[in-house]
N, C-alpha and C positions, 0 to 999 in steps of 0.2 A: 285095365291100367288107367290110372288117373290121367286126365287130359294134360295137366301141367307137366307130368313126368314124360309123357309122350312127346310133347313139344321140346322139352329139354334134350331128349335123345336125338330127335331130328336135327335140332340146332347143332348139337355136338358133332353129328355125322357130317353136316354141311361144312362146319369149320375144318374138320379133318380133311375133307376133300379139297377145300381151298388151299390148305397148308401143303398137301401133296402136290397140287398143281404149281404152287409157288416154288417149292423145292425143286421140282422137275425143271421149271423155267430157269432157276438160278444155277442149276448144275452145269458146270463147264465141261466141254468135251476134252478128252485127254489126247494129246498129240506127242509122238516121240520122233525125234530126228536122229540120224546116224552120226553126223559129223558137225563140227562147229560152224562152218559156213551155212549149212542148212538150218541150224538153230537160229542164226542171225536173221536169215530170210523169213523163216516161219514166225518167229516171235514178233518181227516187225509187221507182219500181216495180222496176226491174232490180237496184238495188243493185250489187253486184260480179259479178252472174251474166251480164252481157252487156256488150259494148263499145258505148257510145253516143257518137255525135258529132253536132254540130249543123251543118247545111249553111251557113246564112248567117253570115258573119263579123259580129262586134260592130260596130254602126253601120250595117249594110246594111238598107235599107228593103225589106220584103217586097213592097210594092205595085209597086215599080219594078225589082225584081231581074231579072237575066237569067242563065241557066245558062252556065257556062264548060265547056269540054271536061273539065276536071278534076272539076267538079261531077258531070257525067254519069257519069264513071267511078266516083266514090264511090257514087253512087246505085245504079248497076247492080250493084255488089258487095254491097249491103246485103241482109240476109235480111229485115229489116222496115223499111219506110219509113213514118214517122209524119207525116201532114200535118194541117193545121188544117181545110182544106176551106172551104166557103162562098165559093169563088172567090178565095181569098187567093193560092193558088199556081198561077195560070193559066199561068205560065211553065214549070210542071212537067207540066201536063196532057198535052201531046203525047207526051212521053217515056214517061209512065206508060201512056198509051193504047196505045202501040206495043209495050208489054211488053218493053222492052229490059233489064229487070232479070234476075236469076237465075231459073231455072225455078220455084223454090219461093218466090220473093219474095212477101211479104205487104205490101200497102199498106193502112194503116188510116186512114180518114177519121175523125178524132177528133170531128167535129161531129155524127156520127150520133146521133140521139135528142135533140138540142138544139132547143128551141123558138125558131126563128129570127125575127129582126125585120128585115124588108125586106132580106134577104140581106146584112146587116151581118156581116162576118167576125170582128169583135172579141169573139168569144164568151168568150175566156179572162178578160175583165175582170170576170166574175162568178164567184166561187168555186162557186156552185151549178152553173154550166156546167162548171167545171173538174172537178168530181166525175164528171160524165158522160164527159168526155174521158179521165180516168184509167181509168175502167172499160173504155172502148173499147180503150185502150192495153194494159191488163192482159190482156184477152181475146185480143188479137192476139199478145202475147208467149207466152201459154200455148199457143196454137195452133202457133206457130213453134218453141217449145222446151218441149215437154211434160215433159221431164226435170226442169225447174226450176219447174214449175207451182206447187208449194206455196210456194216462195220468192216468186214474183211475186204470188200471192194474198195472202200475209201482208204483204208490203211495201206493196201497194196499199191494204190495209185500214188499215194504220198511217198512211199518207199521207192517206187520205180523212178520217181523224179529225182530222188537222192542218188540212185544208181546211175541215172543219165548224167547227172552233174559229175559224178566220179569218172564216168566214161569220157566226158568232155575234158576233164583235167588230164587224164592219161593221154588222150589224143594230142593235147596241146604240148605236153612235155616230150612225148616220144617223137613227135613230128619235128622237133628241133634238135634232137640228139646228134652229136658229132658221129657217133658210131651206131650201127644198127645190128651188127652181128655179135653174138656172145657164145660162150661155152659154159655149160653148167654141169653140176654133179649128176643130177637126175633129169630125165626128159619129162618135166612137168609143166613147161611153159609154152607149149605149142600154140594153145589158144590165145594166150596173151600176145605171142609173137605174131600170129596170123592177123589178129584184129587190130594191131597197132603198128604195123609196118616194121617189125623186128624180125631177126632170123636167128634161130638156134643152130649155130654152125656145127656144133658137136656136143656130145654128152659123154661124161666119164663112165657112168654106169648106165647101160641100156635098160636094165631092170634093177629095181632096188635090192632084190634078193641075190644078185649075182655079181661076182667080181669081174672086171674087164680082162679080156685076153691080152697077151703081149702085142698081137697084131692090131687089136682095136686101139690100144694105147698109142701105138706108133702112128695110126691114122689120126688120132686126136692131136698129137704133137704136130703132125704135118699141117693140119688145119689151122692150128694156132700160129704157126710160123708163117704160113702162106698168107693168112689174113691179117697178120700183124696184130693179133688180139692181145690186149694188155691186162685183161681182168678175167677172173673165173668166178662163177657163182656157186657157192655151197649152200647148205641149209643151216638155220640157227640151231645151236646147241648140239651139233653133231660133228665134232672134229673128224676129218677124213685124211688118212695118211697119204693117199694118192694125190688128193688135191694139194696138200701141203708140199709134196714132192714136186709136182708140176709147177707150183708157184715159185719154189726155190730155184729149180733148174731153168725155168724160162722167164724168170723175173716178172711174174704176174702178181697183181694185187688180188686178194681174196675178199669177196663181199658175200654177205648172207642175203639170200632171196627166199622169202618164206613161201612154202607151198600151201599154207593155211589148212593143212590136213588135220591139224590138232590145235587147240587153243582154248581161250576163255569162252564162256557161253553168256553173251549179252547181245542185245540187238545192234549195238554200234560197232561191235568187234570187227566184223568183216570190212567195213569201210576204213576203219583205223589201220588195219593191217595192210590193206591194199594201198593206202596212201603212204605207208612206211615203205612198202616195196617200190612205189613210184619214186620216192626220194633216193632210194638205193640205185635205181636205174639212172636217175638224173646225174648222180655223182659218178657212178662207175662208167657209164657210156659217154661221158663228156670229156674223157681224158685223151 
């Protein structure tokens, strides 16, 4: 073989190897989150250094969700799967337990380290818990993609500062509220109440899937009358006949307090919705 041809072949091979290394370095890891708050947390940590998508479509309730074959494929291809934990994603447990993801797949339970209340999964409704969740997500991303560890750590630190500012704002408002007790449609705000000096005096539906018994409703009415509660919290976009009846019979004002279980997927969404909830609390509990 002529020397010139040999040199050309060697050069071509070297260029191909360099190209493969560059493509490998440029390839972003894939991350999938289960609910909108986790997307906000995760995307705020990854920035542009990973591909992040959320599993549940906007409007889908995590309590009643069921996996589609397409969902299973998306999950199986993800390098990192971010779940809330505390039983919220029971429909995902079997697949994760069977290890049907990629060989190196990392599943991060973002609730690890959170001080739980009666296995209530709505941990994200307290920014104090959100900080713990973000730290768990950061650690998983660094493990999965050590080449971008510095970026993940830096982004997480900046985002946690924003969450701490949100925490400070909530503490400032709730600390000066005229009323601390409230009644809500669902028992979703225990962490918010615990961390910011509020008290969930009663809930209309003890579980989202069941209707309250007559005795339970009698107890709720007694709590409202005894504590002279003037407002009741429902959830956005879901008119509820029992709440409407209570409001009419007991002269209560109805306000929507968002559980943030579903919503838009963007990094700023969580903070915006929590601040909207804060304004609702400011208005409702200062009457």
